[in-house]
TORKOL-4160 file (C-alpha; in steps of 0.2 Angstrom, whole numbers, padded with zeros to 4 digits, m for minus):
444
<pt num="1" X="0482" Y="0408" Z="0081"/>
<pt num="2" X="0496" Y="0411" Z="0069"/>
<pt num="3" X="0494" Y="0418" Z="0052"/>
<pt num="4" X="0508" Y="0427" Z="0039"/>
<pt num="5" X="0513" Y="0444" Z="0045"/>
<pt num="6" X="0510" Y="0441" Z="0063"/>
<pt num="7" X="0526" Y="0445" Z="0069"/>
<pt num="8" X="0532" Y="0427" Z="0071"/>
<pt num="9" X="0546" Y="0429" Z="0059"/>
<pt num="10" X="0553" Y="0412" Z="0062"/>
<pt num="11" X="0536" Y="0403" Z="0058"/>
<pt num="12" X="0534" Y="0415" Z="0043"/>
<pt num="13" X="0551" Y="0409" Z="0036"/>
<pt num="14" X="0546" Y="0392" Z="0037"/>
<pt num="15" X="0529" Y="0395" Z="0029"/>
<pt num="16" X="0539" Y="0404" Z="0014"/>
<pt num="17" X="0552" Y="0390" Z="0012"/>
<pt num="18" X="0537" Y="0378" Z="0010"/>
<pt num="19" X="0529" Y="0387" Z="m0002"/>
<pt num="20" X="0545" Y="0390" Z="m0013"/>
<pt num="21" X="0549" Y="0370" Z="m0011"/>
<pt num="22" X="0531" Y="0366" Z="m0016"/>
<pt num="23" X="0533" Y="0378" Z="m0033"/>
<pt num="24" X="0550" Y="0372" Z="m0037"/>
<pt num="25" X="0551" Y="0354" Z="m0032"/>
<pt num="26" X="0553" Y="0343" Z="m0048"/>
<pt num="27" X="0538" Y="0332" Z="m0045"/>
<pt num="28" X="0537" Y="0316" Z="m0056"/>
<pt num="29" X="0522" Y="0314" Z="m0067"/>
<pt num="30" X="0505" Y="0307" Z="m0060"/>
<pt num="31" X="0502" Y="0295" Z="m0072"/>
<pt num="32" X="0514" Y="0279" Z="m0070"/>
<pt num="33" X="0526" Y="0276" Z="m0084"/>
<pt num="34" X="0519" Y="0263" Z="m0096"/>
<pt num="35" X="0532" Y="0249" Z="m0102"/>
<pt num="36" X="0528" Y="0236" Z="m0117"/>
<pt num="37" X="0539" Y="0222" Z="m0119"/>
<pt num="38" X="0541" Y="0215" Z="m0136"/>
<pt num="39" X="0550" Y="0198" Z="m0138"/>
<pt num="40" X="0550" Y="0186" Z="m0151"/>
<pt num="41" X="0552" Y="0168" Z="m0144"/>
<pt num="42" X="0552" Y="0157" Z="m0129"/>
<pt num="43" X="0568" Y="0162" Z="m0123"/>
<pt num="44" X="0567" Y="0180" Z="m0127"/>
<pt num="45" X="0550" Y="0179" Z="m0117"/>
<pt num="46" X="0559" Y="0172" Z="m0103"/>
<pt num="47" X="0573" Y="0185" Z="m0103"/>
<pt num="48" X="0559" Y="0200" Z="m0105"/>
<pt num="49" X="0550" Y="0191" Z="m0089"/>
<pt num="50" X="0565" Y="0192" Z="m0078"/>
<pt num="51" X="0568" Y="0211" Z="m0081"/>
<pt num="52" X="0550" Y="0215" Z="m0079"/>
<pt num="53" X="0549" Y="0206" Z="m0063"/>
<pt num="54" X="0564" Y="0216" Z="m0057"/>
<pt num="55" X="0556" Y="0232" Z="m0063"/>
<pt num="56" X="0539" Y="0226" Z="m0054"/>
<pt num="57" X="0551" Y="0228" Z="m0038"/>
<pt num="58" X="0559" Y="0244" Z="m0042"/>
<pt num="59" X="0544" Y="0253" Z="m0050"/>
<pt num="60" X="0528" Y="0247" Z="m0042"/>
<pt num="61" X="0518" Y="0260" Z="m0051"/>
<pt num="62" X="0523" Y="0257" Z="m0069"/>
<pt num="63" X="0511" Y="0249" Z="m0080"/>
<pt num="64" X="0520" Y="0234" Z="m0086"/>
<pt num="65" X="0513" Y="0224" Z="m0101"/>
<pt num="66" X="0519" Y="0213" Z="m0116"/>
<pt num="67" X="0516" Y="0208" Z="m0134"/>
<pt num="68" X="0523" Y="0190" Z="m0137"/>
<pt num="69" X="0527" Y="0191" Z="m0157"/>
<pt num="70" X="0529" Y="0173" Z="m0158"/>
<pt num="71" X="0517" Y="0161" Z="m0148"/>
<pt num="72" X="0505" Y="0163" Z="m0134"/>
<pt num="73" X="0516" Y="0171" Z="m0120"/>
<pt num="74" X="0514" Y="0158" Z="m0108"/>
<pt num="75" X="0530" Y="0164" Z="m0098"/>
<pt num="76" X="0522" Y="0182" Z="m0096"/>
<pt num="77" X="0506" Y="0173" Z="m0092"/>
<pt num="78" X="0515" Y="0163" Z="m0077"/>
<pt num="79" X="0522" Y="0179" Z="m0071"/>
<pt num="80" X="0505" Y="0188" Z="m0072"/>
<pt num="81" X="0510" Y="0200" Z="m0083"/>
<pt num="82" X="0496" Y="0207" Z="m0094"/>
<pt num="83" X="0497" Y="0202" Z="m0113"/>
<pt num="84" X="0493" Y="0218" Z="m0126"/>
<pt num="85" X="0487" Y="0218" Z="m0142"/>
<pt num="86" X="0483" Y="0202" Z="m0153"/>
<pt num="87" X="0493" Y="0184" Z="m0149"/>
<pt num="88" X="0491" Y="0167" Z="m0157"/>
<pt num="89" X="0496" Y="0151" Z="m0155"/>
<pt num="90" X="0516" Y="0147" Z="m0162"/>
<pt num="91" X="0518" Y="0146" Z="m0180"/>
<pt num="92" X="0521" Y="0130" Z="m0188"/>
<pt num="93" X="0541" Y="0136" Z="m0189"/>
<pt num="94" X="0540" Y="0139" Z="m0170"/>
<pt num="95" X="0547" Y="0155" Z="m0174"/>
<pt num="96" X="0563" Y="0147" Z="m0182"/>
<pt num="97" X="0561" Y="0152" Z="m0201"/>
<pt num="98" X="0578" Y="0158" Z="m0202"/>
<pt num="99" X="0584" Y="0140" Z="m0199"/>
<pt num="100" X="0573" Y="0133" Z="m0213"/>
<pt num="101" X="0567" Y="0145" Z="m0227"/>
<pt num="102" X="0553" Y="0133" Z="m0232"/>
<pt num="103" X="0544" Y="0137" Z="m0217"/>
<pt num="104" X="0542" Y="0154" Z="m0223"/>
<pt num="105" X="0526" Y="0150" Z="m0233"/>
<pt num="106" X="0520" Y="0139" Z="m0220"/>
<pt num="107" X="0519" Y="0153" Z="m0208"/>
<pt num="108" X="0512" Y="0165" Z="m0221"/>
<pt num="109" X="0497" Y="0153" Z="m0225"/>
<pt num="110" X="0494" Y="0152" Z="m0205"/>
<pt num="111" X="0491" Y="0171" Z="m0204"/>
<pt num="112" X="0508" Y="0178" Z="m0201"/>
<pt num="113" X="0506" Y="0192" Z="m0212"/>
<pt num="114" X="0489" Y="0197" Z="m0204"/>
<pt num="115" X="0495" Y="0194" Z="m0186"/>
<pt num="116" X="0510" Y="0205" Z="m0190"/>
<pt num="117" X="0499" Y="0219" Z="m0195"/>
<pt num="118" X="0489" Y="0218" Z="m0181"/>
<pt num="119" X="0504" Y="0219" Z="m0169"/>
<pt num="120" X="0512" Y="0233" Z="m0178"/>
<pt num="121" X="0495" Y="0244" Z="m0176"/>
<pt num="122" X="0494" Y="0240" Z="m0158"/>
<pt num="123" X="0513" Y="0245" Z="m0155"/>
<pt num="124" X="0507" Y="0262" Z="m0163"/>
<pt num="125" X="0493" Y="0263" Z="m0151"/>
<pt num="126" X="0504" Y="0260" Z="m0136"/>
<pt num="127" X="0515" Y="0274" Z="m0141"/>
<pt num="128" X="0501" Y="0285" Z="m0145"/>
<pt num="129" X="0495" Y="0282" Z="m0126"/>
<pt num="130" X="0512" Y="0288" Z="m0121"/>
<pt num="131" X="0520" Y="0271" Z="m0118"/>
<pt num="132" X="0538" Y="0266" Z="m0119"/>
<pt num="133" X="0545" Y="0249" Z="m0126"/>
<pt num="134" X="0557" Y="0236" Z="m0121"/>
<pt num="135" X="0562" Y="0225" Z="m0135"/>
<pt num="136" X="0570" Y="0209" Z="m0132"/>
<pt num="137" X="0578" Y="0197" Z="m0145"/>
<pt num="138" X="0584" Y="0201" Z="m0163"/>
<pt num="139" X="0579" Y="0214" Z="m0178"/>
<pt num="140" X="0561" Y="0210" Z="m0177"/>
<pt num="141" X="0556" Y="0216" Z="m0160"/>
<pt num="142" X="0568" Y="0231" Z="m0162"/>
<pt num="143" X="0560" Y="0235" Z="m0179"/>
<pt num="144" X="0543" Y="0235" Z="m0170"/>
<pt num="145" X="0550" Y="0246" Z="m0157"/>
<pt num="146" X="0557" Y="0258" Z="m0170"/>
<pt num="147" X="0540" Y="0257" Z="m0180"/>
<pt num="148" X="0529" Y="0261" Z="m0165"/>
<pt num="149" X="0536" Y="0280" Z="m0163"/>
<pt num="150" X="0540" Y="0278" Z="m0144"/>
<pt num="151" X="0556" Y="0278" Z="m0134"/>
<pt num="152" X="0563" Y="0261" Z="m0134"/>
<pt num="153" X="0577" Y="0250" Z="m0125"/>
<pt num="154" X="0584" Y="0234" Z="m0132"/>
<pt num="155" X="0591" Y="0218" Z="m0126"/>
<pt num="156" X="0601" Y="0210" Z="m0139"/>
<pt num="157" X="0600" Y="0191" Z="m0135"/>
<pt num="158" X="0602" Y="0184" Z="m0153"/>
<pt num="159" X="0618" Y="0191" Z="m0159"/>
<pt num="160" X="0636" Y="0190" Z="m0152"/>
<pt num="161" X="0653" Y="0194" Z="m0160"/>
<pt num="162" X="0658" Y="0177" Z="m0154"/>
<pt num="163" X="0648" Y="0171" Z="m0170"/>
<pt num="164" X="0662" Y="0180" Z="m0180"/>
<pt num="165" X="0677" Y="0179" Z="m0169"/>
<pt num="166" X="0684" Y="0169" Z="m0154"/>
<pt num="167" X="0692" Y="0186" Z="m0147"/>
<pt num="168" X="0692" Y="0204" Z="m0151"/>
<pt num="169" X="0702" Y="0204" Z="m0167"/>
<pt num="170" X="0702" Y="0187" Z="m0176"/>
<pt num="171" X="0689" Y="0183" Z="m0187"/>
<pt num="172" X="0683" Y="0164" Z="m0188"/>
<pt num="173" X="0682" Y="0154" Z="m0204"/>
<pt num="174" X="0665" Y="0155" Z="m0207"/>
<pt num="175" X="0651" Y="0146" Z="m0219"/>
<pt num="176" X="0649" Y="0162" Z="m0228"/>
<pt num="177" X="0661" Y="0168" Z="m0241"/>
<pt num="178" X="0657" Y="0187" Z="m0237"/>
<pt num="179" X="0659" Y="0185" Z="m0218"/>
<pt num="180" X="0676" Y="0192" Z="m0218"/>
<pt num="181" X="0670" Y="0209" Z="m0224"/>
<pt num="182" X="0658" Y="0211" Z="m0208"/>
<pt num="183" X="0666" Y="0224" Z="m0196"/>
<pt num="184" X="0652" Y="0219" Z="m0182"/>
<pt num="185" X="0638" Y="0206" Z="m0180"/>
<pt num="186" X="0626" Y="0219" Z="m0180"/>
<pt num="187" X="0623" Y="0225" Z="m0198"/>
<pt num="188" X="0623" Y="0243" Z="m0202"/>
<pt num="189" X="0605" Y="0243" Z="m0205"/>
<pt num="190" X="0602" Y="0236" Z="m0187"/>
<pt num="191" X="0615" Y="0248" Z="m0180"/>
<pt num="192" X="0605" Y="0262" Z="m0187"/>
<pt num="193" X="0589" Y="0258" Z="m0176"/>
<pt num="194" X="0602" Y="0256" Z="m0161"/>
<pt num="195" X="0607" Y="0274" Z="m0165"/>
<pt num="196" X="0591" Y="0281" Z="m0166"/>
<pt num="197" X="0588" Y="0296" Z="m0155"/>
<pt num="198" X="0572" Y="0287" Z="m0147"/>
<pt num="199" X="0584" Y="0271" Z="m0143"/>
<pt num="200" X="0589" Y="0275" Z="m0125"/>
<pt num="201" X="0599" Y="0260" Z="m0120"/>
<pt num="202" X="0606" Y="0245" Z="m0128"/>
<pt num="203" X="0610" Y="0228" Z="m0118"/>
<pt num="204" X="0622" Y="0217" Z="m0128"/>
<pt num="205" X="0622" Y="0198" Z="m0123"/>
<pt num="206" X="0641" Y="0198" Z="m0119"/>
<pt num="207" X="0656" Y="0210" Z="m0116"/>
<pt num="208" X="0664" Y="0207" Z="m0133"/>
<pt num="209" X="0648" Y="0211" Z="m0142"/>
<pt num="210" X="0646" Y="0228" Z="m0131"/>
<pt num="211" X="0665" Y="0232" Z="m0134"/>
<pt num="212" X="0662" Y="0232" Z="m0153"/>
<pt num="213" X="0646" Y="0240" Z="m0153"/>
<pt num="214" X="0655" Y="0255" Z="m0144"/>
<pt num="215" X="0663" Y="0260" Z="m0160"/>
<pt num="216" X="0647" Y="0269" Z="m0164"/>
<pt num="217" X="0635" Y="0282" Z="m0155"/>
<pt num="218" X="0625" Y="0268" Z="m0147"/>
<pt num="219" X="0620" Y="0269" Z="m0129"/>
<pt num="220" X="0628" Y="0252" Z="m0125"/>
<pt num="221" X="0628" Y="0246" Z="m0107"/>
<pt num="222" X="0637" Y="0230" Z="m0103"/>
<pt num="223" X="0627" Y="0222" Z="m0088"/>
<pt num="224" X="0628" Y="0203" Z="m0091"/>
<pt num="225" X="0616" Y="0191" Z="m0098"/>
<pt num="226" X="0598" Y="0189" Z="m0089"/>
<pt num="227" X="0599" Y="0170" Z="m0094"/>
<pt num="228" X="0608" Y="0165" Z="m0080"/>
<pt num="229" X="0594" Y="0173" Z="m0066"/>
<pt num="230" X="0583" Y="0162" Z="m0057"/>
<pt num="231" X="0592" Y="0147" Z="m0059"/>
<pt num="232" X="0593" Y="0144" Z="m0040"/>
<pt num="233" X="0589" Y="0124" Z="m0036"/>
<pt num="234" X="0568" Y="0121" Z="m0032"/>
<pt num="235" X="0571" Y="0105" Z="m0022"/>
<pt num="236" X="0561" Y="0095" Z="m0033"/>
<pt num="237" X="0575" Y="0083" Z="m0036"/>
<pt num="238" X="0589" Y="0083" Z="m0022"/>
<pt num="239" X="0606" Y="0073" Z="m0023"/>
<pt num="240" X="0601" Y="0060" Z="m0009"/>
<pt num="241" X="0586" Y="0056" Z="m0018"/>
<pt num="242" X="0596" Y="0047" Z="m0033"/>
<pt num="243" X="0608" Y="0033" Z="m0033"/>
<pt num="244" X="0623" Y="0037" Z="m0024"/>
<pt num="245" X="0640" Y="0037" Z="m0032"/>
<pt num="246" X="0635" Y="0038" Z="m0049"/>
<pt num="247" X="0638" Y="0052" Z="m0061"/>
<pt num="248" X="0624" Y="0062" Z="m0067"/>
<pt num="249" X="0619" Y="0066" Z="m0084"/>
<pt num="250" X="0607" Y="0080" Z="m0088"/>
<pt num="251" X="0596" Y="0077" Z="m0103"/>
<pt num="252" X="0588" Y="0092" Z="m0112"/>
<pt num="253" X="0577" Y="0087" Z="m0127"/>
<pt num="254" X="0569" Y="0105" Z="m0129"/>
<pt num="255" X="0552" Y="0111" Z="m0125"/>
<pt num="256" X="0542" Y="0112" Z="m0142"/>
<pt num="257" X="0533" Y="0097" Z="m0147"/>
<pt num="258" X="0533" Y="0088" Z="m0159"/>
<pt num="259" X="0551" Y="0093" Z="m0160"/>
<pt num="260" X="0555" Y="0088" Z="m0144"/>
<pt num="261" X="0548" Y="0071" Z="m0145"/>
<pt num="262" X="0559" Y="0067" Z="m0160"/>
<pt num="263" X="0575" Y="0074" Z="m0150"/>
<pt num="264" X="0571" Y="0064" Z="m0136"/>
<pt num="265" X="0571" Y="0048" Z="m0146"/>
<pt num="266" X="0588" Y="0054" Z="m0154"/>
<pt num="267" X="0596" Y="0057" Z="m0136"/>
<pt num="268" X="0591" Y="0038" Z="m0130"/>
<pt num="269" X="0599" Y="0031" Z="m0145"/>
<pt num="270" X="0613" Y="0040" Z="m0141"/>
<pt num="271" X="0613" Y="0035" Z="m0121"/>
<pt num="272" X="0606" Y="0017" Z="m0122"/>
<pt num="273" X="0621" Y="0009" Z="m0129"/>
<pt num="274" X="0631" Y="0016" Z="m0113"/>
<pt num="275" X="0618" Y="0007" Z="m0101"/>
<pt num="276" X="0621" Y="m0009" Z="m0111"/>
<pt num="277" X="0639" Y="m0008" Z="m0110"/>
<pt num="278" X="0639" Y="m0009" Z="m0091"/>
<pt num="279" X="0641" Y="0010" Z="m0087"/>
<pt num="280" X="0634" Y="0016" Z="m0070"/>
<pt num="281" X="0626" Y="0032" Z="m0073"/>
<pt num="282" X="0610" Y="0041" Z="m0068"/>
<pt num="283" X="0602" Y="0050" Z="m0083"/>
<pt num="284" X="0590" Y="0065" Z="m0077"/>
<pt num="285" X="0578" Y="0069" Z="m0091"/>
<pt num="286" X="0572" Y="0086" Z="m0085"/>
<pt num="287" X="0557" Y="0088" Z="m0096"/>
<pt num="288" X="0547" Y="0105" Z="m0100"/>
<pt num="289" X="0531" Y="0105" Z="m0092"/>
<pt num="290" X="0521" Y="0106" Z="m0108"/>
<pt num="291" X="0529" Y="0090" Z="m0115"/>
<pt num="292" X="0518" Y="0073" Z="m0110"/>
<pt num="293" X="0527" Y="0063" Z="m0097"/>
<pt num="294" X="0519" Y="0045" Z="m0101"/>
<pt num="295" X="0523" Y="0048" Z="m0120"/>
<pt num="296" X="0542" Y="0052" Z="m0116"/>
<pt num="297" X="0541" Y="0036" Z="m0105"/>
<pt num="298" X="0534" Y="0025" Z="m0118"/>
<pt num="299" X="0548" Y="0031" Z="m0131"/>
<pt num="300" X="0561" Y="0025" Z="m0118"/>
<pt num="301" X="0553" Y="0009" Z="m0116"/>
<pt num="302" X="0553" Y="0005" Z="m0135"/>
<pt num="303" X="0571" Y="0010" Z="m0134"/>
<pt num="304" X="0574" Y="m0005" Z="m0122"/>
<pt num="305" X="0573" Y="0004" Z="m0106"/>
<pt num="306" X="0561" Y="m0004" Z="m0091"/>
<pt num="307" X="0551" Y="0004" Z="m0078"/>
<pt num="308" X="0558" Y="0004" Z="m0061"/>
<pt num="309" X="0545" Y="0002" Z="m0049"/>
<pt num="310" X="0553" Y="0007" Z="m0033"/>
<pt num="311" X="0547" Y="0020" Z="m0022"/>
<pt num="312" X="0553" Y="0037" Z="m0023"/>
<pt num="313" X="0552" Y="0052" Z="m0012"/>
<pt num="314" X="0552" Y="0064" Z="m0027"/>
<pt num="315" X="0537" Y="0076" Z="m0025"/>
<pt num="316" X="0532" Y="0080" Z="m0043"/>
<pt num="317" X="0525" Y="0068" Z="m0055"/>
<pt num="318" X="0540" Y="0057" Z="m0064"/>
<pt num="319" X="0545" Y="0040" Z="m0071"/>
<pt num="320" X="0559" Y="0029" Z="m0065"/>
<pt num="321" X="0567" Y="0018" Z="m0077"/>
<pt num="322" X="0582" Y="0006" Z="m0078"/>
<pt num="323" X="0592" Y="m0002" Z="m0090"/>
<pt num="324" X="0606" Y="m0014" Z="m0082"/>
<pt num="325" X="0615" Y="m0002" Z="m0069"/>
<pt num="326" X="0610" Y="0015" Z="m0076"/>
<pt num="327" X="0594" Y="0024" Z="m0071"/>
<pt num="328" X="0584" Y="0036" Z="m0080"/>
<pt num="329" X="0572" Y="0048" Z="m0071"/>
<pt num="330" X="0560" Y="0058" Z="m0082"/>
<pt num="331" X="0553" Y="0072" Z="m0073"/>
<pt num="332" X="0545" Y="0089" Z="m0078"/>
<pt num="333" X="0550" Y="0106" Z="m0068"/>
<pt num="334" X="0567" Y="0099" Z="m0063"/>
<pt num="335" X="0579" Y="0109" Z="m0074"/>
<pt num="336" X="0586" Y="0121" Z="m0060"/>
<pt num="337" X="0589" Y="0106" Z="m0050"/>
<pt num="338" X="0596" Y="0097" Z="m0063"/>
<pt num="339" X="0608" Y="0110" Z="m0069"/>
<pt num="340" X="0616" Y="0110" Z="m0052"/>
<pt num="341" X="0617" Y="0092" Z="m0049"/>
<pt num="342" X="0623" Y="0087" Z="m0067"/>
<pt num="343" X="0641" Y="0082" Z="m0071"/>
<pt num="344" X="0638" Y="0085" Z="m0089"/>
<pt num="345" X="0623" Y="0088" Z="m0101"/>
<pt num="346" X="0616" Y="0082" Z="m0117"/>
<pt num="347" X="0606" Y="0095" Z="m0126"/>
<pt num="348" X="0597" Y="0098" Z="m0140"/>
<pt num="349" X="0588" Y="0115" Z="m0134"/>
<pt num="350" X="0593" Y="0134" Z="m0136"/>
<pt num="351" X="0592" Y="0144" Z="m0120"/>
<pt num="352" X="0595" Y="0128" Z="m0108"/>
<pt num="353" X="0611" Y="0125" Z="m0116"/>
<pt num="354" X="0617" Y="0143" Z="m0114"/>
<pt num="355" X="0612" Y="0141" Z="m0096"/>
<pt num="356" X="0621" Y="0125" Z="m0094"/>
<pt num="357" X="0637" Y="0132" Z="m0100"/>
<pt num="358" X="0634" Y="0148" Z="m0090"/>
<pt num="359" X="0635" Y="0137" Z="m0075"/>
<pt num="360" X="0652" Y="0129" Z="m0080"/>
<pt num="361" X="0644" Y="0113" Z="m0086"/>
<pt num="362" X="0651" Y="0105" Z="m0102"/>
<pt num="363" X="0638" Y="0101" Z="m0114"/>
<pt num="364" X="0636" Y="0087" Z="m0128"/>
<pt num="365" X="0626" Y="0095" Z="m0143"/>
<pt num="366" X="0617" Y="0083" Z="m0154"/>
<pt num="367" X="0608" Y="0091" Z="m0171"/>
<pt num="368" X="0591" Y="0086" Z="m0175"/>
<pt num="369" X="0579" Y="0087" Z="m0189"/>
<pt num="370" X="0572" Y="0105" Z="m0183"/>
<pt num="371" X="0564" Y="0117" Z="m0186"/>
<pt num="372" X="0574" Y="0124" Z="m0170"/>
<pt num="373" X="0589" Y="0111" Z="m0167"/>
<pt num="374" X="0596" Y="0108" Z="m0185"/>
<pt num="375" X="0614" Y="0106" Z="m0188"/>
<pt num="376" X="0615" Y="0124" Z="m0193"/>
<pt num="377" X="0608" Y="0130" Z="m0176"/>
<pt num="378" X="0620" Y="0118" Z="m0166"/>
<pt num="379" X="0636" Y="0124" Z="m0176"/>
<pt num="380" X="0632" Y="0142" Z="m0172"/>
<pt num="381" X="0628" Y="0138" Z="m0156"/>
<pt num="382" X="0646" Y="0130" Z="m0154"/>
<pt num="383" X="0654" Y="0148" Z="m0160"/>
<pt num="384" X="0644" Y="0156" Z="m0148"/>
<pt num="385" X="0648" Y="0145" Z="m0133"/>
<pt num="386" X="0666" Y="0140" Z="m0138"/>
<pt num="387" X="0675" Y="0125" Z="m0129"/>
<pt num="388" X="0661" Y="0120" Z="m0118"/>
<pt num="389" X="0650" Y="0114" Z="m0133"/>
<pt num="390" X="0655" Y="0096" Z="m0140"/>
<pt num="391" X="0644" Y="0095" Z="m0155"/>
<pt num="392" X="0643" Y="0076" Z="m0162"/>
<pt num="393" X="0635" Y="0072" Z="m0179"/>
<pt num="394" X="0626" Y="0055" Z="m0175"/>
<pt num="395" X="0620" Y="0047" Z="m0159"/>
<pt num="396" X="0633" Y="0033" Z="m0160"/>
<pt num="397" X="0645" Y="0046" Z="m0156"/>
<pt num="398" X="0638" Y="0052" Z="m0140"/>
<pt num="399" X="0644" Y="0036" Z="m0128"/>
<pt num="400" X="0663" Y="0039" Z="m0132"/>
<pt num="401" X="0660" Y="0059" Z="m0129"/>
<pt num="402" X="0651" Y="0055" Z="m0112"/>
<pt num="403" X="0666" Y="0044" Z="m0106"/>
<pt num="404" X="0679" Y="0056" Z="m0111"/>
<pt num="405" X="0670" Y="0071" Z="m0102"/>
<pt num="406" X="0667" Y="0062" Z="m0088"/>
<pt num="407" X="0685" Y="0057" Z="m0086"/>
<pt num="408" X="0692" Y="0076" Z="m0089"/>
<pt num="409" X="0688" Y="0082" Z="m0070"/>
<pt num="410" X="0703" Y="0092" Z="m0072"/>
<pt num="411" X="0696" Y="0103" Z="m0086"/>
<pt num="412" X="0681" Y="0108" Z="m0074"/>
<pt num="413" X="0689" Y="0126" Z="m0071"/>
<pt num="414" X="0691" Y="0127" Z="m0090"/>
<pt num="415" X="0673" Y="0127" Z="m0092"/>
<pt num="416" X="0669" Y="0138" Z="m0077"/>
<pt num="417" X="0680" Y="0150" Z="m0084"/>
<pt num="418" X="0673" Y="0149" Z="m0102"/>
<pt num="419" X="0655" Y="0150" Z="m0095"/>
<pt num="420" X="0659" Y="0166" Z="m0086"/>
<pt num="421" X="0667" Y="0173" Z="m0103"/>
<pt num="422" X="0653" Y="0168" Z="m0114"/>
<pt num="423" X="0638" Y="0171" Z="m0101"/>
<pt num="424" X="0643" Y="0184" Z="m0088"/>
<pt num="425" X="0639" Y="0184" Z="m0070"/>
<pt num="426" X="0621" Y="0181" Z="m0062"/>
<pt num="427" X="0611" Y="0197" Z="m0057"/>
<pt num="428" X="0610" Y="0205" Z="m0074"/>
<pt num="429" X="0590" Y="0206" Z="m0074"/>
<pt num="430" X="0592" Y="0218" Z="m0059"/>
<pt num="431" X="0606" Y="0228" Z="m0066"/>
<pt num="432" X="0597" Y="0230" Z="m0083"/>
<pt num="433" X="0581" Y="0236" Z="m0074"/>
<pt num="434" X="0590" Y="0248" Z="m0064"/>
<pt num="435" X="0596" Y="0255" Z="m0080"/>
<pt num="436" X="0580" Y="0255" Z="m0089"/>
<pt num="437" X="0572" Y="0264" Z="m0074"/>
<pt num="438" X="0585" Y="0279" Z="m0075"/>
<pt num="439" X="0583" Y="0280" Z="m0094"/>
<pt num="440" X="0565" Y="0280" Z="m0095"/>
<pt num="441" X="0559" Y="0289" Z="m0081"/>
<pt num="442" X="0559" Y="0305" Z="m0091"/>
<pt num="443" X="0542" Y="0307" Z="m0099"/>
<pt num="444" X="0539" Y="0297" Z="m0115"/>
């Protein structure tokens, strides 16, 4: 039996080497890192979920939780990410009080102040337990992250230099007279939060915004936009199940009732004249799962469409309707499929419109009464997404715009290049997760 000092020098050397290695190796802390995602809207929830999914693969021992500041956090629940702190159903404004200032009072009466206070307290408790924070959205989750006292990273989904300019120099002519004094879309008070010593990483939504933020000592990392991830076709609707030799127009009325139903009515007012005028088209209504399929069908029937009783091999619940030579398919959980199948889209939505543009699709935007998709929102989205968006004021303008876009097949490369410029390449979620892992691995 060997023991130290027995004369077997080579074994003694190995023994000493093991002891030195054990006493000097930089072991990671035994407790897994705790990361709380903060987000303030459905689209922001989706962005955070995409990154958390990648972190779950890269860092399976991390404790990942989430606080949806707006809404119930259904995206987190579907991804089986535990919710932390108080959660309340969506406020009357749907989280879009900046689009309609009157909605502030309505939200306040619905308990906004009380909810905010409880959520801020929860963030402090998370920080006190040694956790870090990932904020996704605008200044609201960013302020929450700063207030908590924890180290934090920020994914900026709401702001882009494209709101101010179309390239890296020339300012656009905006509605606000003071806009020409802005040197960056992020205001000084926002930049102070991004420069804070506890802010470990900032991921802007596009390259031009990253370039401008680099003027200040901000830990900017340009890795693309997570909105373009997880958009692969699901096989719910495939091409051979649709009428052949017909252009496909994707219809996106949004996801929040009751606004989405009003938007659906406006979209139908825009497309029905095309069918009555003899156009042969397939309109694919890719409907959010939370909307009532039968209610959407009834609205279509009231607009002149007739149920088509022909059998269909589409696996998901759906409704086929017909008007002269055009077909209308209303189906949930088919957004990814429709995104790849469509030639153009008619959209009254936020994130979905950006994803259409990112995949090189031209989009007709039709403003509604809100609270989300108002004229102000649509106009801002046009500046954000550039030449891929064709904004119309009335449903009566839709038919002409559809015909023009379907006849401009030579402009497909322009839309693809614009989508790449405005939204970047897919895979950003993985790249961002990797950087978060590197930046937050040090004890929080």
